[in-house]
C-alpha positions as a Markdown table, in Angstrom:
| # | Residue | x | y | z |
|---|---|---|---|---|
| 1 | Met | 0.0 | 0.0 | 0.0 |
| 2 | Thr | 1.3 | 3.5 | -0.9 |
| 3 | Val | 1.9 | 6.0 | 1.9 |
| 4 | Met | 0.4 | 9.4 | 0.9 |
| 5 | Glu | 1.6 | 12.8 | 2.0 |
| 6 | Ala | -0.9 | 15.1 | 3.7 |
| 7 | Gly | -1.8 | 18.6 | 2.4 |
| 8 | Ala | -4.3 | 21.1 | 3.6 |
| 9 | Glu | -7.1 | 19.4 | 5.4 |
| 10 | Leu | -10.8 | 20.3 | 5.2 |
| 11 | Pro | -12.8 | 18.5 | 8.0 |
| 12 | Leu | -15.9 | 16.6 | 6.6 |
| 13 | Ala | -18.9 | 17.3 | 8.8 |
| 14 | Gly | -21.0 | 14.7 | 7.0 |
| 15 | Gly | -19.1 | 11.8 | 8.5 |
| 16 | Cys | -21.8 | 10.5 | 10.8 |
| 17 | Gln | -20.4 | 7.0 | 10.8 |
| 18 | Thr | -16.7 | 7.7 | 10.9 |
| 19 | Pro | -15.7 | 10.7 | 12.9 |
| 20 | Gly | -12.5 | 12.4 | 12.0 |
| 21 | Ala | -12.8 | 12.3 | 8.2 |
| 22 | Ala | -11.1 | 15.1 | 6.3 |
| 23 | Arg | -10.8 | 16.0 | 2.6 |
| 24 | Val | -7.3 | 16.5 | 1.3 |
| 25 | Gly | -7.3 | 17.5 | -2.4 |
| 26 | Gly | -9.1 | 14.7 | -4.3 |
| 27 | Thr | -8.9 | 12.3 | -1.4 |
| 28 | Val | -10.7 | 11.6 | 1.9 |
| 29 | Arg | -8.6 | 10.6 | 5.0 |
| 30 | Arg | -10.3 | 8.7 | 7.7 |
| 31 | Pro | -9.3 | 6.6 | 10.7 |
| 32 | Thr | -9.2 | 2.9 | 10.3 |
| 33 | Gly | -11.7 | 0.7 | 12.2 |
| 34 | Gln | -12.2 | -2.9 | 13.2 |
| 35 | His | -13.3 | -3.9 | 9.7 |
| 36 | Ser | -10.7 | -2.0 | 7.7 |
| 37 | Val | -8.7 | -5.0 | 6.6 |
| 38 | Phe | -11.9 | -6.5 | 5.0 |
| 39 | Val | -13.0 | -3.1 | 3.6 |
| 40 | His | -9.5 | -2.6 | 2.0 |
| 41 | Glu | -9.5 | -6.0 | 0.4 |
| 42 | Leu | -13.0 | -5.4 | -0.9 |
| 43 | Leu | -12.1 | -2.0 | -2.3 |
| 44 | Arg | -9.0 | -3.4 | -4.0 |
| 45 | Tyr | -11.1 | -6.2 | -5.5 |
| 46 | Leu | -13.7 | -3.7 | -6.8 |
| 47 | Glu | -11.0 | -1.5 | -8.3 |
| 48 | Asp | -9.3 | -4.5 | -10.0 |
| 49 | Ile | -12.6 | -5.4 | -11.8 |
| 50 | Gly | -13.4 | -1.8 | -12.7 |
| 51 | Phe | -16.5 | -1.4 | -10.5 |
| 52 | Glu | -17.5 | 2.3 | -10.2 |
| 53 | Gly | -19.5 | 3.6 | -7.3 |
| 54 | Val | -17.1 | 3.1 | -4.5 |
| 55 | Pro | -14.0 | 5.0 | -3.6 |
| 56 | Gly | -10.5 | 3.9 | -4.6 |
| 57 | Leu | -7.9 | 3.1 | -2.0 |
| 58 | Pro | -4.7 | 4.8 | -2.9 |
| 59 | Gly | -3.0 | 4.0 | 0.4 |
| 60 | Val | -2.5 | 5.3 | 3.9 |
| 61 | Asp | -1.2 | 8.6 | 5.1 |
| 62 | Gly | 1.6 | 9.4 | 7.5 |
| 63 | Lys | -0.9 | 9.4 | 10.4 |
| 64 | Gly | -2.0 | 5.9 | 9.6 |
| 65 | Arg | -5.4 | 6.9 | 8.2 |
| 66 | Glu | -6.8 | 5.3 | 5.1 |
| 67 | Val | -6.8 | 7.4 | 2.0 |
| 68 | Leu | -9.8 | 7.1 | -0.2 |
| 69 | Thr | -10.6 | 8.8 | -3.5 |
| 70 | Phe | -13.2 | 11.6 | -3.0 |
| 71 | Ile | -16.7 | 11.0 | -4.6 |
| 72 | Glu | -18.5 | 14.2 | -5.2 |
| 73 | Gly | -21.9 | 14.4 | -3.4 |
| 74 | Glu | -23.4 | 15.1 | 0.0 |
| 75 | Val | -23.6 | 12.7 | 2.9 |
| 76 | Leu | -27.0 | 13.1 | 4.6 |
| 77 | Cys | -27.0 | 12.1 | 8.3 |
| 78 | Asp | -30.3 | 13.8 | 9.1 |
| 79 | Arg | -33.0 | 11.7 | 7.4 |
| 80 | Ser | -35.4 | 14.6 | 7.5 |
| 81 | Gln | -33.2 | 16.2 | 4.9 |
| 82 | Tyr | -33.2 | 13.1 | 2.7 |
| 83 | Ser | -36.1 | 12.9 | 0.2 |
| 84 | Pro | -34.9 | 10.8 | -2.7 |
| 85 | Ser | -36.7 | 10.9 | -6.1 |
| 86 | Asp | -37.9 | 7.8 | -7.7 |
| 87 | Asp | -35.0 | 8.1 | -10.2 |
| 88 | Met | -32.5 | 8.2 | -7.4 |
| 89 | Leu | -34.1 | 5.2 | -5.6 |
| 90 | Ser | -33.9 | 3.3 | -8.9 |
| 91 | Asn | -30.3 | 4.3 | -9.5 |
| 92 | Ser | -29.4 | 3.3 | -5.9 |
| 93 | Ala | -31.1 | -0.1 | -6.3 |
| 94 | Arg | -29.2 | -0.7 | -9.6 |
| 95 | Leu | -25.9 | 0.3 | -7.9 |
| 96 | Ile | -26.5 | -2.1 | -5.0 |
| 97 | Arg | -27.6 | -4.9 | -7.4 |
| 98 | Arg | -24.4 | -4.4 | -9.5 |
| 99 | Phe | -22.3 | -4.5 | -6.3 |
| 100 | His | -24.0 | -7.7 | -5.2 |
| 101 | Asp | -23.5 | -9.2 | -8.7 |
| 102 | Val | -19.8 | -8.5 | -8.9 |
| 103 | Thr | -19.1 | -9.7 | -5.4 |
| 104 | Ala | -21.0 | -13.0 | -5.7 |
| 105 | Gly | -18.5 | -15.8 | -5.3 |
| 106 | Ser | -15.6 | -13.4 | -4.9 |
| 107 | Arg | -12.8 | -13.9 | -2.4 |
| 108 | Pro | -14.0 | -10.9 | -0.3 |
| 109 | Ala | -17.5 | -12.4 | -0.1 |
| 110 | Gly | -16.1 | -15.6 | 1.3 |
| 111 | Asp | -14.6 | -13.6 | 4.2 |
| 112 | Ala | -16.6 | -14.1 | 7.4 |
| 113 | Glu | -16.6 | -10.3 | 7.9 |
| 114 | Ala | -18.3 | -9.7 | 4.6 |
| 115 | Asn | -21.7 | -10.3 | 6.2 |
| 116 | Val | -21.2 | -9.3 | 9.8 |
| 117 | Gly | -23.8 | -11.1 | 11.9 |
| 118 | Glu | -24.6 | -13.6 | 9.2 |
| 119 | Glu | -22.9 | -16.9 | 8.5 |
| 120 | Gly | -22.2 | -18.4 | 5.1 |
| 121 | Gly | -22.9 | -15.2 | 3.1 |
| 122 | Ser | -22.1 | -15.5 | -0.6 |
| 123 | Val | -22.0 | -11.8 | -1.5 |
| 124 | Ala | -20.4 | -8.8 | 0.2 |
| 125 | Ser | -23.1 | -6.5 | 1.3 |
| 126 | Gln | -23.7 | -3.0 | 2.3 |
| 127 | Ala | -25.7 | -3.8 | 5.5 |
| 128 | Arg | -27.3 | -0.5 | 5.9 |
| 129 | Pro | -27.5 | 1.4 | 2.6 |
| 130 | Ser | -28.8 | 4.9 | 3.6 |
| 131 | Gly | -28.1 | 8.6 | 3.1 |
| 132 | Ser | -25.5 | 8.4 | 5.9 |
| 133 | Cys | -23.2 | 6.2 | 3.9 |
| 134 | Ala | -24.0 | 7.4 | 0.4 |
| 135 | Thr | -23.1 | 10.4 | -1.7 |
| 136 | Pro | -26.2 | 11.6 | -3.7 |
| 137 | Ala | -25.3 | 14.2 | -6.3 |
| 138 | Asp | -27.3 | 15.8 | -9.1 |
| 139 | Gly | -30.3 | 13.6 | -8.3 |
| 140 | Met | -28.4 | 10.4 | -8.7 |
| 141 | Met | -26.4 | 8.1 | -6.5 |
| 142 | Pro | -22.8 | 8.0 | -7.8 |
| 143 | Gly | -21.5 | 5.9 | -5.0 |
| 144 | Trp | -21.3 | 5.0 | -1.3 |
């Protein structure tokens, strides 16, 4: 994994699931967590097969934070602010379906952490797809 140098940081207030996230240029820096090893393997797999809709993982920075490519959009932690259109819901469902299709039978899906709380899962899954872990932009869902 490549170690990235830090630049000017802009704290990201939308990080309701991972406090301490910051934008640095075209990247997001965030602390690692208990599932980071699995998430990193999954992101590398998705990048290798050309899946769009998730951030890339260029490496870690000098503070040990994961460095993810920035996906333009707005993270919505307050559900009262989140009123997706039918098109956005359809787009989101297609993104989730493609994600499940490309992870079916993959090495990451075989990892016990791929389906935390479930045994024997055959796809990697986004357990709680919502506005708090998605990045809606221009009426569509470009990624999580």
